[in-house]
N, C-alpha and C positions, 0 to 999 in steps of 0.2 A: 513464417510467425516466430514469437519468441518466447521460451519457457517462462521466462520472468511474469506475463500475464497471471499466472499462475498464484502468484502470492495475494494478487486482488481479487479472482474472482473465484478462490476458494473459500473468502467469506461468505458465499451465498450459503442460503439455506441449502438444505439435503433436498434431493429429487422428491416432488411430491404427485399424488394423482395428475395435476393439470400442469406438470412440467413440460410434458411434449406438446402442449396447445401450439405454444410460440413456431412450432416446425410448419403448421399451417401456414405461415406466413412466408412466400417464395424467397422474399431477399434475406430473411434472417435463416431460414434454411440452409440457403446457397453459403452464404457465410460463415453459418455454424460447422458446418461439413466441412469448408475450406480451412477454418483454422483447427479442427481434429487433425487433417492432415496435415497442415503445417504443425503443429506441436509434435505429433509423432517423430516428423523428419527430425525438429530442433532436438529431441529426446536421443535419438539417432546419431545424430552429430557429436553431443556432448559424450555419448558411451566411445565414441571412435576415438574423442580425443582426450579422453580421461587413459583410457586404454594404450593409446599411443604412446602418450610420457612415460607409462611405467614401461617400454618397452627400449626408449630410448635414455632413462634414468632409472636407477634404483630408491632414489631419494625419496624419503615423504614428502620435503619440502618442496620437491618439484611437483608433485604429484597435487598437495593442496594448493599450488602457484593457479593450477587452473581453475579450480573453486573461486580462488580467490580474485581471478582475474575477470570470470564471469559475472560476481557479485558486485565488486567496487563497481565500477560505474553506474550502477543505478543507486547504491550512498551518494556517489557524487554528482548525477544526473538526475534523479528522479523530480526534484521541487522545481527545478528550472521545464521539465517535461509536463508536471501537472499544470504548469502555468501555459507552455505552448497549447496543449492540448484545449485550453480553454481559445487562444486567440487566433488558430489557424483554422483553417479546414479541414478537419479531422481526417476524412478520406484522403485526401493529396499527401496531406503528412505521412497516415501509413503507408500509402502505394510508394513513397521516397523510400522509407524505411526498409519495406519490402525489396527494393532493388540491392539498396546497400548491405542487407542480409546476406542476396543473394550473392553478391559480391564476396564477401566474406568466405562463404562456404564453397565457392569456386576457386579463390585461392587454394583453400586447404584440399581440395582435391587435386590441385596441379601439384601443389606439395609432395601429397602422399602418391601421385603417380610417378613423378621423377626421382620418389627416392629422397628428395630435400627436406625434410622435416625435422626440426631442432625445438629443443624445448622455448627457447626465445620466439620462434616463429608463433608455435603454439598458445604462447601465453598471450602475445600480440594479439592475435587474431581471435583468439578468444576475448580479450578485452575489447578488441573492435564490435564484436557480437553482442556483447553484455551494453556498451553503449547505445547499440541498436533497442536492445532490449528496454533499457532506462527510458528511451525516449518515446517508443511505442505501448508502453504499459498504461499511462493515464490515458490515453487516446482509446485504445480497446477496450477499456471499462466505460468509456463516457459515450461511446456508440451504441449501448445496446439498446438506451431509450427511445434512440432514434429509428431502433429496427422492429420495432414491436410498439403495438396500442399500450399504453398505461396498464388495462385490466391484466396485459400477459405477461407484464417488467419481471414478475417475481419468477415466473418459470422459466425465463429467458435467463436469465441471472443462474440460475438452479440448474440450468442446463450448460451453461458455460463451465459450471464448475464440474459438470458432469466429462464432459467432454475433456475439460484436462486431465481426469482420473482416468479417461480410457486413454489417451494418449499415453500416460505415463504406465499405463499395464501394457500397453502393445509397442510403443517406442522402444523402450530398452533393449526388451528380449531381442524384436527384431533386428534390430542395431547390431548388436551382441553376435548373433548369429550368420547376420552378412557379414560382419566384419570379418568371423573366423572363416566365411565361404569365398567371398569375392574380394576381401581388402577395404583398406579404411576409403580409397580413390571412390569404390561405388559407393559408400554409405555418402559420403559429403556430396556425390551427385545427385542423390537421390534428395536431399535435402535441400538442394539447389530446385529441384523440380518441386518440390513442397510451396516455395517462396511463387515458384511463377504460378502455381494454383493459386495462392490465396492474392498475388497481384489480380491473377482476372477476375477473381469475386469480386474485390473491391473497384474495379475499372466497370463492372457489370452494374454496380449500383450506381443509380443519378441522384447523387445527393443535392438536395434543394440549400443554396446557398444561404448562410445564416442571416437572418434581419438584423440591421443596426440601427438600434432604438438612442444612438448618442451617446449610452451610458456604458458602453462596452469597456474593458478594463483593458488599459494597455500592459505590456508584460511588467515593468519596471514596477507600475502600482499595484496591479495582480498579485505579484512576489512579495511586495510588501503586506497586501490585506493577510495574504495566506501565511507569513511569518508573524504577523502580529495575532491573529488568530490561535496559531499554535503557542506561541507565549502566553495567551491568557486563559488559555481553556486546561481548568484542573483535571479533569476528565480525560482527557488526552495525554495530559502527562504520565496519568497512572498508566494507561492502556500501553505506552511507549515502555515505560522501564520493565513493565512484565514482560514484553515482547523484547526486550534486548537482554535481558539477565535469561533467558530461559534458550533462545537462539544463539547466542554468546558460547553457550556450555553443549548445546545440542549440533552444533556447527562442525564439534569432530568427529563423529560417525559419520557426515557426508564428506567432510575431507579423506578419509583416511580409508573409504569403504573401498576404492580400488585395489589398495594393499592388502587389505583385509583378504578380497576374494583372491587376487594373485600369491602372494605371499604368505598369508599366514592360513588358506586354504589350501592353495594349490590348483585353483580353478584357471578355467581359460575365458577366453572373452564371451562366451556364450554362456557361462556361468554368472559373469559379471552381468551380463546382458539380464538374464533369471531373476538374480538379486534383485537388482532395480524395478523390474517387472514383479514381481514380489509386492515391493515397496506399494503401487500403485494398486495392485490388485486388495491390498491391505487399507489404502484408501478409498476404495470405490463400497469395500464392505463397511470401512468407518462410517462412512457418509450415509449409509441405510441404517445403521444404529444409533448415530448420534443423538436422534430426534427423541429417542427413547431413553437415552443413557441423561441427555439434558434435563427432560423432565424429571427424571428420577433424583439426581444430584446435585440440579443447580448449577449455573456456569462458571462458578469457584470450586467448587469441590470437583467437578468435571476436570476442570483446570490442573488441579494439584494430584487428580488421579494419572491425567494423561502425562505430567511431568512424568513422576513416578514408574509408569511404564517405559517410557522413553529412554530415563535410566537403564531402566530392567534391560530392554534389548540392547542397548549400548555394552552395557558389561556381556552380555552373553554371548556377545560376536568378540568379546576380547576374548572369552572364556574357551571357547569352542572351534574344533577344528574339520568339526562335520559340515557336509554340506547342506545335509537336511536341517539341522539345526539352524544354520545360519539364514536357509529361505525361510522357516518359520520365524524365525527373529525378524529378519525387515520385513514379514508381513505383519506382525505385531506392530513394527516401528510406523508402516503405513497408517496403522489405523489412528496411533498418537497423533502423529503427523498430522493427519488430514482434521484431526480433534481440534488440536491446539492452534493451526491455521484459523479455521472456521470459524472457532470461538473467539479470538481476538482479533481477526477481521471484522466480524460481523459486528462486534460490540461498538468496533472504532466505526463503523458505518451507522450505527444506531444513534450514536453521539454527535454526529456530522451534519447539520442544515446541507438539503441541496447546493446551494451557492457555493459552500465550500468545499465540496465531498473529494471532486478531484485532488484539490492541491492538500486537504488532508490525508488522503489515502496516500498520495505522492511522499507524503512525511514519516509516514507510516513505513512505505517501502526503505524510505531510507534508513531509518533505523534498523527495521528487518534485516534489509542488505548488508548495510553496515556492521551489526553484528555479526553475520555471516561470516563477512570478508576479513573483520578482523579475528573474527574466532579461528576461521580455516587456516588463516596464516600460522597464527601462534600455535595452536595442536599441531602443526603440520613440522612446526621447528622443536617443539617439544618433544613428538616422536622419534625427530631424527635423534634425539639425545637420549633418552629412555627408552625408547622402544614404543609400536603401537599398542600392544596390548595395553600396558600399564597407563600409556595416554588414555585410551577409551574408558579403561576403569575411574582413572583421576575424572574423565569427564562424568562418569555415570555417577560420582559420589556428589560432585559440583553440581550436577540436577537436583539429588536429592536437598541436598542443602538450601539452592535457590527456592526451591517449589515450595518449601518449608516455612521459611522466611516470608516471602513473596505472599504466603496465602494469607497471611494476617493483613494485607492490606488489599477489600475488597476490588474487582472490578465494578465501574459504574453500570448503575441497569440499562442506562439507553432508554428509559420510560416517557419523557417529557415529549410533546407535541411540538416539533420543530419546522411544522410546515408553517410559512408567512401568514402574520396577524394581519399587515397591512392597515393596521390601526392608526397610525402616525398622520396627521392631517398634513395637507400641503401646507411648506413651510409660506408665510408671508414677504412677499417683496415686492418694493416699490417700482422695481424694474428688473427685466430678465437680468437675469446674473451668467456671465459667462462659467463656463462647466470648471475650466482649469483654475477658475479664481479661487485664491487660499491663502494661508487656510481661513478653516471656519471656528469660530467659538462657538458651544452651543450653550446656554445657559438656561436651566429649569429653576425657577424658583416656589418653594414652597413657605406656607406659615403653619408650623410645628409647635403646639404646646411643650413648655419644659418637661410636664411630666410623659411625655412619648418619646422625647428627645433619642434616648438609648436604643428603645427598638427601631426608631424612625431611622436609625444612622446605622445599625444594623442591617436593615434591608435596603439600605443606599449600598452598603458595603458588596452586598450579592448583586447588587443591580448592575454595580460597576463593573463585574467580568463580563457581562452581556456588552456594555458601552467597548469595552477594550476589545473583544472578538469580533465586534462589529464593525471595528475600523478607526476608534478613536486612539490617537496615539499620545494623549495627557488627559489625566482626569482627577477632579478633586472637588472638595466640599468645602463653602465657606461661608460664613455667619455674618450679619450687620453689627459691627462693635454698638451702633445705639438701640438695637433692637434685635437681641440673640434668637428670637423665636421666628425671624427673617431667615431662612438658607437657604442657598445657592448650589445647586449641583451643578458646576460645568465640565464641559470635556471640547478638546479641539481634535479637529478633523482634516486631513492636508488639504482637500478641495473641496469644492461643492459637487462634483460629480460625485465623490465619493461620500457626502452626506446622503445626496437623494439616493445612492446603492444603499445606503444603512436604512432607509426608510424600507426597502424591499427585504430587507434581512433579518428584520428583529420576527421572530418566531413567538408562537402562542405560548409555549413557555416562557420565553423571555416577556411576554405582555402580563402574566400572571404576577411575575417578580414586580413590573412596573407598578401594577393595579396593587401591592399589596404596600408599595412604599407611598402611593397616594393615597392611600387610607387614612394617613396620618395627618395629611393636610386639611388645614382649616378653610371654611370659606364656601360660599355658593359657587364659585368661579372653581376650575380648575387651574391647579399650578401654571404659571406663565410661563411660555416658551417662548425664547428670542433667541434670533439669528444675528452674529455678528462677522463681518468680514474684515480683513486686513484690507487696511487703505494705504495704496501705495504711495510713497513720499516722494515729494519732488527732488531731485539730485541736485545737490548744492554744487556751485559752481568754483571751482578752485581757481586762485588767482594764481 
């Protein structure tokens, strides 16, 4: 398994009384239990790597490089991975990734056993592990609806979140104690076994191959569609910027926690594992109390409060030399961390329709891990110059300032109905059109009285965001020079297949915006919709 799955699944709602219902489905139960064991192995591996680098080098920058190496690939590859999760057989894809990750841990075990571990080797293999994490994360998210019926989907996603936090509570502490008792090679070896367990569970799943309706997206087109959506969605922009600002400052505590445990407090590997286990225990506790906090505070005040709590815990770790206080600070940090991850991620999921959810979450992962990677590296080098304690205090101050400024820009509510409306009629065609033919120009002709023109144009501007999100690469409004009440909305789509996909993407919330624009149209007939296909011109002969 890969810990990067954490950043997606933790966006689920906290466990409810129906959460355990999905375990009645044997397929989900087997894969869920295997992934919990896999994540325990991954957390154990990360503890071993983080501790080994402190034995090789006392440099905070070297320690921070491990954090950066694990998160940077997700920043670089999350979006392509989101596309791959939609166009490949997910089960086979995940099996190949587990084999690759098992190979990485086998190499780590060999280096540890032979005493050949170097900072460069740890960074390289951690980076390769991060590549596997980046590729696997969207696919793990996407297979959940295939393992349970729709009625149990919410409980299944919540169970995934609970499983991650169980692994976080057990894995670091267990890894720290085993590291002290048996050595790094044994910890890496157990991680290899965890990949074997996950691989066997995936092979046991007899997944039906995906049906091909002729409209399945190819990699390039799917990537462009995802990037177009991200560029056009203002709600997505607001969530991304809030996440980037928070995680860039909060990354300091994760990058420097091994230094705090070893050098500032003077603990051993068992204590470091206990600190990480305390974070996991705090996250489980936070998941339990989070619904009540959200009900009482609302999501924006909750985010503000948890940002301030994170700042306080970070500062406390800088000021204390007590193991007990450090454990308490990491427990509180776990509560705040799960609250921030859950709120930001669930808000992201609430604004994303199903057709783009994997790619939208991949973009969120890119921003999340980019902020973590850049922040970890920057805080590591700063700590090398001014010291760990001073760096953590600066991080805490930054978190407070960012939280107060960001609170003025509320998160989107995500209350729109994003289920497909399917209200667009099939386009009229004189003869069948090849799916790859394009570009396609769509024209919608309205007749609007001059008195209604300002409010009509404002409605079309709101509608334009939907056009851009769902596949248009150009959009505009034109009027008839001889008859200004004759207004044409036009947009371009790259191919006929992409326009047919557009028909399936329009949500009920988007349909409401379209209905608002059509209210201003005069006449007994609805606005005229026309489709124009690019004509291939004959090539001129050169003499």
